[in-house]
C-alpha positions, 0 to 999 in steps of 0.5 A: 500500500502506498504511504499516502493511502495507508489508513489512519485506523486499521479497523473501524465498525460503522453502523449506519443504523445506530442512534449515535457514534461513539469515539474514545477521547484517546482516539482524538489525537489520531485525527489530529484533534484535541478536547478543545475542538469538541462541541459541548452537548448534554447527551448521556451514554449508558455502558453495557452494565447500565452505568452512565457516562457523561460525554466530553462533547461531539465532533464531526469527522470526515470518514472515507468509505470506499471512495466517498467522504462522509461527514459523521458526528461522533460523541466523545466518551472516556470509558 
């Protein structure tokens, strides 16, 4: 694979039917973003055990799917 075509993240599950897309705060640096880039909101996320976790904010990232660039909103959490 040519260096400029190398994926930023090796694997990512994208489910177009979900209510929200979740991204760990530790992944922000891979997208060259920082916590200050996040937009505040009041969404509360529940984990599999039912515990709540406030999110750090939301961000829109452009994802490449095949040859299309798709703007996608992610909720950033600490889990």
